[in-house]
ROMARRO-129979 format. One record per residue (C-alpha): residue number from 1; residue in one letter; x, y, z. Coordinates in nm, 4 decimals, m for minus. Example, Ala and Ser with C-alpha at 12.3 -4.5 7.8 and 13.67 -1.06 7.14 Angstrom:
! residues 2
+-----+------+----------+----------+----------+
| seq | type |        u |        v |        w |
+-----+------+----------+----------+----------+
|   1 |    a |   1.2300 |  m0.4500 |   0.7800 |
|   2 |    s |   1.3670 |  m0.1060 |   0.7140 |
+-----+------+----------+----------+----------+
//
This chain:
! residues 231
+-----+------+----------+----------+----------+
| seq | type |        u |        v |        w |
+-----+------+----------+----------+----------+
|   1 |    m |   9.8631 |  m0.3945 |  m5.1744 |
|   2 |    f |   9.6184 |  m0.2108 |  m4.9460 |
|   3 |    r |   9.3354 |  m0.3720 |  m4.7617 |
|   4 |    l |   9.0211 |  m0.2009 |  m4.6449 |
|   5 |    r |   8.9406 |  m0.2491 |  m4.2888 |
|   6 |    r |   8.5982 |  m0.2377 |  m4.1435 |
|   7 |    p |   8.5587 |   0.0243 |  m3.8767 |
|   8 |    e |   8.5667 |  m0.1345 |  m3.5491 |
|   9 |    g |   8.2566 |  m0.0834 |  m3.3449 |
|  10 |    p |   8.2516 |   0.0043 |  m2.9806 |
|  11 |    s |   8.3777 |  m0.2552 |  m2.7614 |
|  12 |    p |   8.1225 |  m0.4389 |  m2.5371 |
|  13 |    s |   8.2421 |  m0.2365 |  m2.2462 |
|  14 |    q |   8.1677 |   0.0790 |  m2.4388 |
|  15 |    r |   7.8224 |  m0.0201 |  m2.5519 |
|  16 |    r |   7.5518 |   0.1557 |  m2.3564 |
|  17 |    e |   7.2742 |  m0.0514 |  m2.2009 |
|  18 |    p |   6.9222 |   0.0416 |  m2.3103 |
|  19 |    r |   6.7663 |   0.2661 |  m2.0607 |
|  20 |    e |   6.4746 |   0.1203 |  m1.8528 |
|  21 |    r |   6.1414 |   0.2826 |  m1.9361 |
|  22 |    r |   6.0038 |   0.4778 |  m1.6506 |
|  23 |    r |   5.6802 |   0.3494 |  m1.5118 |
|  24 |    v |   5.3876 |   0.5857 |  m1.4693 |
|  25 |    p |   5.3010 |   0.6143 |  m1.0952 |
|  26 |    w |   4.9818 |   0.4416 |  m1.0018 |
|  27 |    y |   4.8219 |   0.7567 |  m0.8725 |
|  28 |    i |   4.8276 |   0.8901 |  m1.2300 |
|  29 |    s |   4.7541 |   0.5693 |  m1.4270 |
|  30 |    l |   4.4622 |   0.4658 |  m1.2091 |
|  31 |    p |   4.2544 |   0.7825 |  m1.2676 |
|  32 |    i |   4.3272 |   0.7625 |  m1.6416 |
|  33 |    t |   4.2189 |   0.3964 |  m1.6476 |
|  34 |    l |   3.8987 |   0.4696 |  m1.4579 |
|  35 |    a |   3.8145 |   0.7572 |  m1.6924 |
|  36 |    a |   3.8638 |   0.5497 |  m1.9986 |
|  37 |    i |   3.6427 |   0.2701 |  m1.8548 |
|  38 |    a |   3.3674 |   0.5277 |  m1.7711 |
|  39 |    a |   3.3898 |   0.6835 |  m2.1226 |
|  40 |    v |   3.3437 |   0.3341 |  m2.2818 |
|  41 |    f |   3.0547 |   0.2669 |  m2.0457 |
|  42 |    l |   2.8748 |   0.5981 |  m2.1251 |
|  43 |    a |   2.9289 |   0.5573 |  m2.4982 |
|  44 |    a |   2.7875 |   0.2062 |  m2.4852 |
|  45 |    a |   2.4871 |   0.3107 |  m2.2770 |
|  46 |    g |   2.4239 |   0.6214 |  m2.5005 |
|  47 |    l |   2.4351 |   0.4181 |  m2.8252 |
|  48 |    h |   2.2155 |   0.1393 |  m2.6641 |
|  49 |    l |   2.4731 |  m0.1232 |  m2.7445 |
|  50 |    f |   2.3846 |  m0.3074 |  m2.4285 |
|  51 |    p |   2.0024 |  m0.2900 |  m2.3603 |
|  52 |    n |   2.0442 |  m0.4340 |  m2.0064 |
|  53 |    l |   2.2765 |  m0.1554 |  m1.9057 |
|  54 |    p |   2.1122 |   0.1278 |  m1.7114 |
|  55 |    d |   2.0975 |   0.4548 |  m1.9065 |
|  56 |    p |   2.3232 |   0.7099 |  m1.7304 |
|  57 |    f |   2.1462 |   0.9938 |  m1.9106 |
|  58 |    g |   1.7977 |   0.8845 |  m1.8171 |
|  59 |    e |   1.5809 |   1.1059 |  m1.6027 |
|  60 |    k |   1.2985 |   1.0316 |  m1.3637 |
|  61 |    t |   1.0282 |   1.2437 |  m1.2139 |
|  62 |    v |   1.0091 |   1.2518 |  m0.8287 |
|  63 |    d |   0.6920 |   1.4159 |  m0.6841 |
|  64 |    r |   0.7909 |   1.5583 |  m0.3459 |
|  65 |    s |   0.4837 |   1.7728 |  m0.3031 |
|  66 |    g |   0.3091 |   1.7776 |   0.0305 |
|  67 |    p |  m0.0431 |   1.6576 |   0.0925 |
|  68 |    a |  m0.3260 |   1.8817 |  m0.0100 |
|  69 |    v |  m0.4914 |   2.0907 |   0.2543 |
|  70 |    l |  m0.8643 |   2.1054 |   0.2515 |
|  71 |    k |  m0.9544 |   2.4590 |   0.3585 |
|  72 |    s |  m1.3340 |   2.4641 |   0.3183 |
|  73 |    i |  m1.6355 |   2.2630 |   0.2092 |
|  74 |    q |  m1.9257 |   2.4402 |   0.0331 |
|  75 |    d |  m2.2589 |   2.2814 |  m0.0402 |
|  76 |    m |  m2.3652 |   2.3292 |  m0.3991 |
|  77 |    s |  m2.7135 |   2.3922 |  m0.5043 |
|  78 |    r |  m2.6596 |   2.5068 |  m0.8610 |
|  79 |    y |  m2.7498 |   2.3138 |  m1.1723 |
|  80 |    n |  m2.4751 |   2.3211 |  m1.4268 |
|  81 |    a |  m2.6659 |   2.3426 |  m1.7535 |
|  82 |    a |  m2.4125 |   2.4198 |  m2.0177 |
|  83 |    t |  m2.0377 |   2.4191 |  m2.0739 |
|  84 |    g |  m1.8408 |   2.6130 |  m2.3254 |
|  85 |    n |  m1.5055 |   2.4888 |  m2.4461 |
|  86 |    s |  m1.2670 |   2.7420 |  m2.5981 |
|  87 |    q |  m0.9130 |   2.7543 |  m2.7404 |
|  88 |    i |  m0.7361 |   3.0756 |  m2.8072 |
|  89 |    v |  m0.3826 |   3.2050 |  m2.8818 |
|  90 |    v |  m0.2653 |   3.4863 |  m2.6594 |
|  91 |    d |  m0.0049 |   3.7160 |  m2.8044 |
|  92 |    l |   0.1270 |   3.9196 |  m2.5177 |
|  93 |    d |   0.3958 |   4.1739 |  m2.6049 |
|  94 |    q |   0.5637 |   4.3844 |  m2.3398 |
|  95 |    e |   0.7504 |   4.6625 |  m2.5071 |
|  96 |    a |   0.9940 |   4.9233 |  m2.3706 |
|  97 |    t |   0.9192 |   5.2894 |  m2.4336 |
|  98 |    f |   1.2514 |   5.4080 |  m2.5583 |
|  99 |    l |   1.4490 |   5.0870 |  m2.6330 |
| 100 |    p |   1.3954 |   4.8340 |  m2.9263 |
| 101 |    s |   1.2501 |   4.4941 |  m2.8484 |
| 102 |    a |   1.5879 |   4.3348 |  m2.9306 |
| 103 |    l |   1.7368 |   4.4934 |  m2.6220 |
| 104 |    l |   1.4399 |   4.5147 |  m2.3838 |
| 105 |    g |   1.1116 |   4.3452 |  m2.4367 |
| 106 |    h |   0.9147 |   4.0294 |  m2.3835 |
| 107 |    r |   0.6753 |   3.8615 |  m2.6243 |
| 108 |    t |   0.4971 |   3.5369 |  m2.5556 |
| 109 |    l |   0.2608 |   3.3299 |  m2.7724 |
| 110 |    y |   0.0515 |   3.1259 |  m2.5403 |
| 111 |    v |  m0.1947 |   2.8530 |  m2.6572 |
| 112 |    a |  m0.4723 |   2.8235 |  m2.3983 |
| 113 |    s |  m0.7603 |   2.5765 |  m2.3691 |
| 114 |    g |  m1.0279 |   2.6120 |  m2.1084 |
| 115 |    t |  m1.3895 |   2.5640 |  m2.0149 |
| 116 |    v |  m1.6606 |   2.7894 |  m1.8681 |
| 117 |    e |  m1.9702 |   2.6470 |  m1.7067 |
| 118 |    s |  m2.3084 |   2.8185 |  m1.6962 |
| 119 |    y |  m2.5405 |   2.7334 |  m1.4172 |
| 120 |    v |  m2.8576 |   2.8218 |  m1.2482 |
| 121 |    d |  m2.8475 |   2.8522 |  m0.8733 |
| 122 |    l |  m3.1580 |   2.6676 |  m0.7500 |
| 123 |    g |  m3.0736 |   2.7586 |  m0.3925 |
| 124 |    k |  m3.1721 |   3.1115 |  m0.4664 |
| 125 |    v |  m3.5398 |   3.0060 |  m0.5695 |
| 126 |    a |  m3.7683 |   3.1829 |  m0.3155 |
| 127 |    s |  m4.0465 |   3.0033 |  m0.1359 |
| 128 |    s |  m4.2967 |   3.1960 |  m0.3485 |
| 129 |    g |  m4.1074 |   3.0848 |  m0.6659 |
| 130 |    v |  m4.2760 |   2.7439 |  m0.6594 |
| 131 |    t |  m4.6445 |   2.7233 |  m0.7101 |
| 132 |    v |  m4.8398 |   2.3953 |  m0.7166 |
| 133 |    s |  m5.2080 |   2.3569 |  m0.7964 |
| 134 |    a |  m5.4570 |   2.1958 |  m0.5525 |
| 135 |    d |  m5.4887 |   1.8851 |  m0.7595 |
| 136 |    r |  m5.1107 |   1.8650 |  m0.8000 |
| 137 |    r |  m5.1467 |   1.8502 |  m1.1819 |
| 138 |    s |  m4.9777 |   2.1835 |  m1.2677 |
| 139 |    a |  m4.6788 |   2.3652 |  m1.1317 |
| 140 |    t |  m4.5177 |   2.6967 |  m1.1871 |
| 141 |    l |  m4.1473 |   2.7679 |  m1.1132 |
| 142 |    v |  m3.9631 |   3.1073 |  m1.1061 |
| 143 |    l |  m3.5926 |   3.0672 |  m1.1347 |
| 144 |    p |  m3.2996 |   3.3209 |  m1.1300 |
| 145 |    h |  m3.1042 |   3.3965 |  m1.4332 |
| 146 |    a |  m2.8111 |   3.1759 |  m1.5241 |
| 147 |    q |  m2.4646 |   3.2826 |  m1.4369 |
| 148 |    l |  m2.1201 |   3.2042 |  m1.5713 |
| 149 |    a |  m1.8609 |   3.0403 |  m1.3483 |
| 150 |    q |  m1.4965 |   3.1400 |  m1.3695 |
| 151 |    a |  m1.3066 |   3.0104 |  m1.6603 |
| 152 |    a |  m1.0823 |   2.7002 |  m1.5888 |
| 153 |    l |  m0.7710 |   2.6581 |  m1.7960 |
| 154 |    d |  m0.6842 |   2.3066 |  m1.9037 |
| 155 |    p |  m0.3159 |   2.2384 |  m1.7931 |
| 156 |    k |  m0.2798 |   1.9671 |  m2.0474 |
| 157 |    g |  m0.4011 |   2.1741 |  m2.3469 |
| 158 |    s |  m0.2302 |   2.5071 |  m2.2417 |
| 159 |    y |   0.1305 |   2.5812 |  m2.3240 |
| 160 |    v |   0.3789 |   2.8395 |  m2.4241 |
| 161 |    y |   0.4245 |   2.8114 |  m2.7968 |
| 162 |    t |   0.7123 |   3.0573 |  m2.8316 |
| 163 |    e |   0.8789 |   3.3120 |  m2.6243 |
| 164 |    q |   1.1060 |   3.6034 |  m2.7310 |
| 165 |    r |   1.3158 |   3.8092 |  m2.4941 |
| 166 |    g |   1.5367 |   4.1059 |  m2.5406 |
| 167 |    l |   1.9069 |   4.1043 |  m2.4499 |
| 168 |    f |   1.8611 |   4.2763 |  m2.1166 |
| 169 |    d |   1.5649 |   4.0458 |  m2.0160 |
| 170 |    r |   1.7822 |   3.7360 |  m2.0940 |
| 171 |    i |   2.0547 |   3.8687 |  m1.8746 |
| 172 |    g |   1.8115 |   3.9412 |  m1.6016 |
| 173 |    d |   1.6604 |   3.5907 |  m1.6335 |
| 174 |    f |   2.0159 |   3.4406 |  m1.5937 |
| 175 |    f |   2.0345 |   3.5896 |  m1.2378 |
| 176 |    s |   1.6683 |   3.5417 |  m1.1318 |
| 177 |    s |   1.3393 |   3.4094 |  m1.2703 |
| 178 |    d |   1.0071 |   3.5880 |  m1.2595 |
| 179 |    p |   0.7196 |   3.3383 |  m1.2151 |
| 180 |    g |   0.4726 |   3.6205 |  m1.2530 |
| 181 |    d |   0.5273 |   3.6272 |  m1.6288 |
| 182 |    q |   0.3553 |   3.2913 |  m1.6643 |
| 183 |    q |   0.0828 |   3.4110 |  m1.4366 |
| 184 |    k |   0.0169 |   3.7285 |  m1.6470 |
| 185 |    v |  m0.0303 |   3.5333 |  m1.9703 |
| 186 |    q |  m0.2648 |   3.2826 |  m1.7864 |
| 187 |    v |  m0.4718 |   3.5633 |  m1.6389 |
| 188 |    v |  m0.5152 |   3.7127 |  m1.9922 |
| 189 |    a |  m0.5964 |   3.3782 |  m2.1399 |
| 190 |    a |  m0.8637 |   3.3106 |  m1.8745 |
| 191 |    q |  m1.0259 |   3.6448 |  m1.9302 |
| 192 |    r |  m1.0425 |   3.5990 |  m2.3107 |
| 193 |    i |  m1.2054 |   3.2493 |  m2.2684 |
| 194 |    q |  m1.4535 |   3.4114 |  m2.0199 |
| 195 |    n |  m1.5460 |   3.6806 |  m2.2693 |
| 196 |    a |  m1.5872 |   3.4171 |  m2.5433 |
| 197 |    a |  m1.8350 |   3.2337 |  m2.3405 |
| 198 |    q |  m2.0343 |   3.5485 |  m2.2615 |
| 199 |    a |  m2.0412 |   3.6491 |  m2.6321 |
| 200 |    a |  m2.1561 |   3.2977 |  m2.7334 |
| 201 |    g |  m2.4799 |   3.3278 |  m2.5279 |
| 202 |    l |  m2.3877 |   3.0478 |  m2.2891 |
| 203 |    t |  m2.6251 |   3.1681 |  m2.0205 |
| 204 |    a |  m2.9243 |   3.1656 |  m2.2489 |
| 205 |    r |  m2.8395 |   2.8146 |  m2.3391 |
| 206 |    a |  m2.8210 |   2.7075 |  m1.9709 |
| 207 |    e |  m3.1558 |   2.8731 |  m1.8992 |
| 208 |    q |  m3.3141 |   2.6756 |  m2.1826 |
| 209 |    n |  m3.1601 |   2.3444 |  m2.0735 |
| 210 |    t |  m3.2558 |   2.4065 |  m1.7059 |
| 211 |    t |  m3.6169 |   2.4691 |  m1.8117 |
| 212 |    t |  m3.6262 |   2.1566 |  m2.0263 |
| 213 |    a |  m3.4722 |   1.9479 |  m1.7530 |
| 214 |    l |  m3.7167 |   2.0676 |  m1.4763 |
| 215 |    q |  m4.0237 |   2.0162 |  m1.7062 |
| 216 |    d |  m3.9165 |   1.6572 |  m1.7908 |
| 217 |    l |  m3.8561 |   1.5915 |  m1.4158 |
| 218 |    l |  m4.1882 |   1.7266 |  m1.2964 |
| 219 |    k |  m4.3845 |   1.5550 |  m1.5761 |
| 220 |    a |  m4.2214 |   1.2300 |  m1.4834 |
| 221 |    l |  m4.3515 |   1.2787 |  m1.1285 |
| 222 |    g |  m4.7157 |   1.3189 |  m1.2563 |
| 223 |    f |  m4.7445 |   1.6894 |  m1.3434 |
| 224 |    t |  m4.9235 |   1.7478 |  m1.6748 |
| 225 |    t |  m4.8529 |   2.1282 |  m1.6900 |
| 226 |    v |  m4.5180 |   2.2702 |  m1.5999 |
| 227 |    t |  m4.4390 |   2.6334 |  m1.6367 |
| 228 |    v |  m4.0850 |   2.7617 |  m1.5799 |
| 229 |    r |  m4.0173 |   3.1320 |  m1.5648 |
| 230 |    i |  m3.6692 |   3.2893 |  m1.5584 |
| 231 |    g |  m3.6151 |   3.6134 |  m1.3607 |
+-----+------+----------+----------+----------+
//
């Protein structure tokens, strides 16, 4: 009669001891731990999970401009009688002669807002331009024609709406920037606003307002007849 014997396992002396796990050196585990903590902190701050935590992605504006230097002071004797407010869209397209605009070219749409003042320079009134009667009841004034001041762009209402550049222009902008491009479109916008004020007859409006203002002023001083002539 045969008996089945269980296979004998290895003797205790033959059993291998489990190998001890190697520990990661501290100079490797420490940076990994710090990186994980920083990632959790940035994620929590970015998702606003903790409102009291400072936002690491927040930005602040620091004005390091120097003080303004006053170069001159000029006495003003002109009467600002009218102001024209204009808003235009400047479409400035700089094209290459032999290359398509996709390769070389620059197109800018610029929304510009600005004002132009029309004034009468009272400092240019000659001594003979003011005539008063003996009884001081009537006066005659001869004033110069009204003029237009230079157009002033509103920095808050003027901005680049869109800008398209060719491939070569974008490559050039990567290595250097040309601040003159912004200046070109601003010069064009100021000239367009200046032309709009001139076409709107702003000087005629200024002359009329100046005439009315001087007549009201002199009549308040006791004059009954006030004549204002322009030119």
